[in-house]
Backbone as CSV, one residue per row, in Angstrom:
resi,resn,N_x,N_y,N_z,CA_x,CA_y,CA_z,C_x,C_y,C_z
1,MET,-11.858,-16.116,61.788,-11.078,-15.014,62.316,-9.673,-15.153,61.745
2,GLY,-9.140,-14.081,61.188,-7.806,-14.103,60.605,-6.737,-13.984,61.670
3,ILE,-5.496,-14.103,61.242,-4.366,-14.068,62.168,-4.191,-12.694,62.817
4,VAL,-4.387,-11.611,62.062,-4.198,-10.269,62.620,-5.262,-9.960,63.675
5,PRO,-6.570,-10.186,63.404,-7.558,-9.939,64.458,-7.337,-10.829,65.678
6,ALA,-6.935,-12.059,65.488,-6.696,-12.964,66.607,-5.525,-12.470,67.449
7,LEU,-4.463,-11.995,66.791,-3.303,-11.473,67.511,-3.672,-10.208,68.288
8,ALA,-4.464,-9.344,67.685,-4.907,-8.128,68.368,-5.743,-8.473,69.595
9,MET,-6.642,-9.416,69.486,-7.470,-9.837,70.614,-6.604,-10.413,71.733
10,PHE,-5.588,-11.226,71.369,-4.692,-11.815,72.361,-3.929,-10.741,73.128
11,LEU,-3.394,-9.765,72.385,-2.635,-8.689,73.029,-3.528,-7.851,73.938
12,LEU,-4.750,-7.619,73.522,-5.690,-6.849,74.339,-5.996,-7.572,75.641
13,LEU,-6.295,-8.853,75.554,-6.601,-9.629,76.756,-5.366,-9.795,77.646
14,ALA,-4.212,-9.984,77.070,-2.988,-10.139,77.861,-2.671,-8.851,78.601
15,GLY,-2.858,-7.724,77.966,-2.615,-6.434,78.623,-3.571,-6.209,79.765
16,ALA,-4.834,-6.585,79.600,-5.826,-6.419,80.663,-5.506,-7.325,81.842
17,ALA,-5.002,-8.523,81.561,-4.681,-9.449,82.650,-3.477,-8.963,83.437
18,ASP,-2.530,-8.287,82.760,-1.328,-7.815,83.445,-1.558,-6.544,84.247
19,ALA,-2.633,-5.804,83.974,-2.884,-4.543,84.668,-3.161,-4.821,86.140
20,ALA,-2.363,-4.214,86.988,-2.544,-4.407,88.431,-3.693,-3.539,88.916
21,PRO,-4.531,-4.076,89.782,-5.606,-3.239,90.311,-5.025,-2.120,91.176
22,ILE,-5.711,-1.024,91.202,-5.290,0.125,92.008,-5.824,-0.066,93.414
23,ALA,-5.016,0.280,94.398,-5.443,0.193,95.792,-5.531,1.593,96.385
24,LEU,-6.589,1.863,97.107,-6.694,3.088,97.894,-6.008,2.758,99.212
25,GLU,-4.815,3.307,99.412,-3.945,2.875,100.503,-4.027,3.696,101.769
26,ASP,-4.201,5.013,101.633,-4.136,5.852,102.824,-4.890,7.153,102.587
27,VAL,-5.363,7.741,103.667,-6.010,9.055,103.637,-5.469,9.843,104.821
28,SER,-5.083,11.079,104.574,-4.597,11.938,105.663,-5.205,13.322,105.490
29,ILE,-5.137,14.102,106.558,-5.674,15.453,106.513,-4.692,16.405,107.171
30,ARG,-4.638,17.613,106.638,-3.783,18.654,107.219,-4.430,19.998,106.936
31,THR,-3.948,20.994,107.646,-4.409,22.349,107.364,-3.309,23.078,106.607
32,SER,-3.720,24.026,105.809,-2.774,24.854,105.064,-3.371,26.250,104.994
33,PRO,-2.610,27.230,104.526,-3.186,28.570,104.372,-4.395,28.582,103.432
34,ASP,-4.452,27.589,102.526,-5.580,27.510,101.601,-6.828,26.930,102.243
35,GLY,-6.686,26.205,103.356,-7.821,25.576,104.021,-7.473,24.163,104.454
36,ALA,-8.490,23.310,104.566,-8.285,21.913,104.936,-7.931,21.120,103.682
37,VAL,-6.908,20.255,103.793,-6.444,19.473,102.654,-6.497,17.992,103.020
38,VAL,-7.250,17.216,102.227,-7.346,15.772,102.409,-6.552,15.118,101.284
39,GLU,-5.565,14.307,101.647,-4.746,13.584,100.675,-5.231,12.142,100.624
40,ILE,-5.586,11.668,99.430,-6.014,10.284,99.226,-4.911,9.607,98.420
41,ARG,-4.190,8.667,99.051,-3.070,8.013,98.384,-3.537,6.711,97.747
42,THR,-3.196,6.567,96.464,-3.521,5.353,95.724,-2.239,4.758,95.161
43,SER,-2.303,3.500,94.766,-1.106,2.829,94.238,-0.864,3.145,92.766
44,GLY,-1.727,3.912,92.161,-1.561,4.299,90.759,-2.567,5.387,90.411
45,GLN,-2.480,5.890,89.189,-3.431,6.908,88.741,-4.816,6.277,88.613
46,ALA,-5.798,6.960,89.141,-7.145,6.397,89.152,-8.161,7.419,88.676
47,ALA,-9.208,6.916,88.096,-10.348,7.768,87.746,-11.179,7.947,89.008
48,TYR,-11.788,9.097,89.145,-12.589,9.350,90.342,-13.832,10.131,89.969
49,GLN,-14.773,10.126,90.899,-15.978,10.950,90.779,-16.279,11.477,92.174
50,ALA,-16.551,12.778,92.269,-16.845,13.399,93.564,-18.242,13.997,93.512
51,ALA,-18.946,13.902,94.641,-20.297,14.463,94.722,-20.526,15.022,96.116
52,ARG,-21.085,16.230,96.169,-21.426,16.855,97.448,-22.849,16.447,97.806
53,LEU,-23.043,16.077,99.071,-24.363,15.697,99.568,-24.728,16.602,100.741
54,ASP,-26.031,16.790,100.949,-26.526,17.612,102.057,-27.230,16.732,103.078
55,SER,-27.473,17.301,104.242,-28.256,16.677,105.320,-27.747,15.310,105.732
56,PRO,-26.656,15.172,106.383,-25.692,16.198,106.784,-24.740,16.499,105.637
57,PRO,-24.051,17.627,105.699,-23.131,17.985,104.616,-21.938,17.033,104.573
58,ARG,-21.617,16.553,103.364,-20.480,15.649,103.190,-20.087,15.606,101.720
59,LEU,-18.889,15.111,101.480,-18.382,14.931,100.129,-18.050,13.460,99.964
60,VAL,-18.527,12.853,98.877,-18.250,11.452,98.581,-17.299,11.414,97.394
61,VAL,-16.181,10.698,97.558,-15.208,10.535,96.475,-15.133,9.045,96.156
62,ASP,-15.541,8.673,94.938,-15.459,7.289,94.479,-14.236,7.147,93.575
63,VAL,-13.382,6.187,93.890,-12.191,5.914,93.087,-12.485,4.643,92.291
64,ALA,-12.592,4.796,90.965,-12.967,3.682,90.095,-11.786,2.741,89.870
65,GLY,-12.093,1.464,89.722,-11.056,0.468,89.464,-10.134,0.250,90.638
66,ALA,-10.610,0.518,91.843,-9.746,0.453,93.026,-10.311,-0.479,94.087
67,THR,-9.401,-1.038,94.848,-9.791,-1.812,96.020,-9.482,-0.973,97.258
68,TYR,-10.298,-1.137,98.279,-10.158,-0.361,99.506,-9.172,-1.070,100.427
69,ALA,-8.053,-0.410,100.727,-7.023,-0.998,101.580,-6.641,-0.068,102.722
70,TRP,-7.510,0.857,103.081,-7.233,1.797,104.159,-7.827,1.259,105.442
71,ARG,-7.836,2.026,106.477,-8.286,1.627,107.802,-9.768,1.266,107.827
72,GLY,-10.134,0.518,108.860,-11.532,0.113,109.016,-12.333,1.067,109.874
73,SER,-11.661,1.882,110.673,-12.381,2.820,111.540,-12.235,4.241,111.000
74,PRO,-13.212,5.093,111.271,-13.153,6.472,110.766,-11.979,7.257,111.359
75,LEU,-11.570,8.272,110.623,-10.505,9.168,111.055,-11.141,10.476,111.502
76,ALA,-11.008,10.791,112.798,-11.530,12.070,113.300,-10.605,13.173,112.794
77,ALA,-11.195,14.259,112.367,-10.412,15.353,111.795,-10.579,16.616,112.627
78,VAL,-9.584,17.465,112.558,-9.629,18.721,113.314,-9.398,19.919,112.403
79,ALA,-9.576,19.743,111.118,-9.359,20.825,110.157,-10.715,21.271,109.609
80,GLU,-11.158,22.413,110.047,-12.456,22.955,109.648,-12.539,23.077,108.136
81,PRO,-13.565,22.629,107.448,-14.841,22.137,107.930,-14.914,20.617,108.049
82,VAL,-13.799,19.901,107.892,-13.825,18.438,107.920,-13.955,17.952,109.358
83,ARG,-14.957,17.084,109.582,-15.186,16.519,110.914,-14.671,15.086,111.022
84,LEU,-14.916,14.300,109.961,-14.648,12.861,110.022,-14.429,12.355,108.598
85,ILE,-13.534,11.374,108.454,-13.310,10.743,107.158,-13.460,9.243,107.347
86,ARG,-14.266,8.635,106.496,-14.451,7.182,106.560,-14.418,6.637,105.145
87,GLY,-14.254,5.335,105.017,-14.192,4.744,103.691,-14.630,3.307,103.700
88,SER,-14.830,2.758,102.483,-15.246,1.369,102.333,-15.127,0.962,100.870
89,GLN,-15.280,-0.347,100.643,-15.365,-0.856,99.279,-16.814,-0.687,98.854
90,HIS,-17.040,-0.049,97.739,-18.400,0.220,97.250,-18.553,-0.483,95.909
91,GLY,-19.049,-1.676,95.939,-19.125,-2.466,94.717,-17.807,-3.181,94.483
92,ALA,-17.738,-3.942,93.396,-16.565,-4.772,93.140,-15.307,-3.972,92.853
93,ASP,-15.434,-2.812,92.220,-14.218,-2.104,91.809,-14.267,-0.603,92.081
94,VAL,-14.940,-0.210,93.151,-14.991,1.207,93.536,-14.669,1.320,95.016
95,ALA,-13.609,2.070,95.322,-13.287,2.392,96.712,-13.900,3.755,97.001
96,ARG,-14.619,3.872,98.113,-15.337,5.107,98.429,-14.777,5.741,99.690
97,ILE,-14.567,7.061,99.615,-14.191,7.869,100.772,-15.330,8.851,101.012
98,VAL,-15.780,8.940,102.257,-16.820,9.899,102.640,-16.189,10.890,103.618
99,ILE,-16.250,12.163,103.265,-15.687,13.227,104.100,-16.868,13.980,104.704
100,GLU,-17.071,13.784,106.003,-18.178,14.459,106.687,-17.735,15.869,107.063
101,LEU,-18.644,16.829,106.857,-18.329,18.239,107.057,-19.176,18.851,108.164
102,SER,-18.659,19.885,108.783,-19.419,20.594,109.815,-20.372,21.614,109.203
103,ARG,-20.145,21.952,107.929,-20.989,22.911,107.210,-20.813,22.662,105.725
104,ALA,-21.733,23.176,104.936,-21.583,23.094,103.486,-20.333,23.880,103.087
105,SER,-19.600,23.373,102.111,-18.353,24.016,101.715,-18.069,23.743,100.249
106,ASP,-17.410,24.684,99.610,-16.878,24.443,98.280,-15.705,23.482,98.433
107,TYR,-15.284,22.878,97.330,-14.137,21.979,97.367,-13.483,21.944,95.990
108,ARG,-12.258,21.447,95.968,-11.539,21.266,94.710,-10.812,19.928,94.797
109,VAL,-10.958,19.094,93.763,-10.252,17.812,93.693,-9.234,17.905,92.574
110,GLU,-8.008,17.479,92.861,-6.979,17.474,91.829,-6.166,16.192,91.933
111,ARG,-5.696,15.733,90.794,-4.830,14.557,90.763,-3.422,14.965,91.205
112,THR,-2.762,14.056,91.903,-1.366,14.250,92.296,-0.594,13.001,91.854
113,PRO,0.721,13.027,91.909,1.485,11.824,91.535,1.175,10.620,92.429
114,THR,0.667,10.888,93.646,0.393,9.782,94.572,-1.092,9.524,94.788
115,GLY,-1.958,10.185,94.033,-3.389,9.949,94.202,-4.226,11.174,93.930
116,LEU,-4.985,11.593,94.951,-5.889,12.736,94.827,-5.708,13.683,96.002
117,ARG,-5.962,14.951,95.756,-5.945,15.959,96.822,-7.278,16.682,96.770
118,VAL,-7.960,16.737,97.922,-9.223,17.450,98.046,-8.981,18.634,98.968
119,THR,-9.259,19.842,98.475,-9.044,21.053,99.263,-10.367,21.734,99.534
120,PHE,-10.591,22.057,100.796,-11.757,22.835,101.218,-11.233,24.217,101.596
121,PRO,-11.639,25.270,100.890,-11.062,26.593,101.146,-11.363,27.089,102.557
122,ALA,-10.394,27.841,103.088,-10.573,28.446,104.412,-11.648,29.517,104.320
123,LEU,-12.342,29.715,105.400,-13.309,30.805,105.437,-12.560,32.116,105.422
124,ALA,-13.089,33.079,104.727,-12.475,34.412,104.709,-12.558,34.996,106.106
125,GLU,-11.547,35.762,106.445,-11.579,36.429,107.747,-12.857,37.249,107.839
126,ALA,-13.497,37.136,108.950,-14.721,37.908,109.137,-14.363,39.391,109.202
127,ALA,-15.060,40.179,108.453,-14.831,41.628,108.474,-15.300,42.174,109.811
128,PRO,-14.615,43.170,110.343,-15.075,43.731,111.614,-16.472,44.304,111.441
129,PRO,-17.266,44.205,112.473,-18.631,44.709,112.336,-18.622,46.211,112.060
130,ALA,-19.566,46.635,111.286,-19.685,48.057,110.963,-20.076,48.811,112.220
131,PRO,-19.564,50.024,112.383,-19.948,50.777,113.574,-21.448,51.019,113.549
132,PRO,-22.040,51.041,114.737,-23.488,51.242,114.756,-23.831,52.598,114.155
133,SER,-24.881,52.606,113.397,-25.285,53.875,112.787,-25.952,54.736,113.850
134,LYS,-25.755,56.026,113.706,-26.365,56.925,114.671,-27.850,57.037,114.351
135,ALA,-28.610,56.657,115.314,-30.054,56.794,115.130,-30.404,58.260,115.328
136,PRO,-31.259,58.762,114.530,-31.607,60.176,114.712,-32.213,60.387,116.096
137,GLY,-31.743,61.420,116.745,-32.263,61.741,118.073,-33.630,62.402,117.960
138,PRO,-34.190,62.752,119.094,-35.500,63.399,119.037,-35.387,64.757,118.338
139,ARG,-36.372,65.095,117.599,-36.386,66.373,116.890,-36.681,67.493,117.878
140,PRO,-36.030,68.607,117.669,-36.348,69.730,118.569,-37.789,70.171,118.323
141,ALA,-38.353,70.679,119.399,-39.730,71.169,119.287,-39.767,72.307,118.277
142,THR,-40.749,72.306,117.456,-40.860,73.361,116.446,-41.988,74.316,116.818
143,GLN,-41.819,75.519,116.388,-42.862,76.533,116.609,-43.749,76.557,115.377
144,ALA,-44.877,77.079,115.576,-45.784,77.221,114.445,-45.111,78.131,113.430
145,PRO,-45.205,77.824,112.167,-44.545,78.652,111.171,-45.069,80.081,111.195
146,VAL,-44.143,80.976,110.999,-44.500,82.393,110.937,-44.519,82.775,109.467
147,LEU,-45.641,83.258,109.057,-45.767,83.665,107.670,-45.478,85.146,107.551
148,SER,-44.709,85.455,106.586,-44.439,86.878,106.370,-44.596,87.161,104.882
149,GLY,-44.860,88.366,104.607,-45.020,88.729,103.224,-45.747,90.060,103.098
150,VAL,-46.322,90.230,102.006,-47.027,91.474,101.733,-48.457,91.106,101.364
151,VAL,-49.370,91.774,102.037,-50.780,91.551,101.736,-51.453,92.890,101.448
152,LYS,-52.512,92.828,100.740,-53.247,94.045,100.424,-54.323,94.235,101.491
153,GLY,-54.214,95.293,102.197,-55.189,95.578,103.234,-56.050,96.777,102.832
154,GLU,-56.809,97.302,103.783,-57.698,98.428,103.520,-56.922,99.648,103.112
155,ARG,-55.753,99.802,103.605,-54.973,100.998,103.292,-53.941,100.747,102.204
156,GLY,-54.014,99.684,101.541,-53.038,99.378,100.498,-52.220,98.155,100.909
157,TRP,-51.070,98.099,100.351,-50.195,96.952,100.617,-49.505,97.097,101.965
158,VAL,-49.552,96.023,102.762,-48.982,96.050,104.111,-48.041,94.838,104.267
159,ALA,-46.872,95.114,104.847,-45.921,94.035,105.142,-46.342,93.343,106.419
160,THR,-46.253,92.065,106.441,-46.587,91.310,107.655,-45.385,90.673,108.282
């Protein structure tokens, strides 16, 4: 191994040793006009992966290269559709947040300077119910049709 490859290997390993692990430090929830907003605070920029699961509906957010440093007990939420938020260390270097939902919902995850923001859109205002349609009432009694016209009789054409 030459001096240049050896120096490159040394610098690569030294940089990896100096990199501080990312910590998942806090999770909070609030409501906004856009819907329910879950803030996941980390000690640095982190890669993440989010997946929606059914039965029961929930969203799982895995933060790669992170250690779990948040609370040990779940956080009860009051922002629809979020019911509960819990977390744990999932493997050696993945911190996992599970957001339990009261119903299936769309979501959006975005990076922020302090971590991640997960937004669940508010339900659209329910439109007022349509007025009941008028059911057709009973039809008036009809008479037998009266036929009129001109017919040819014994004496020629006769109007009826």
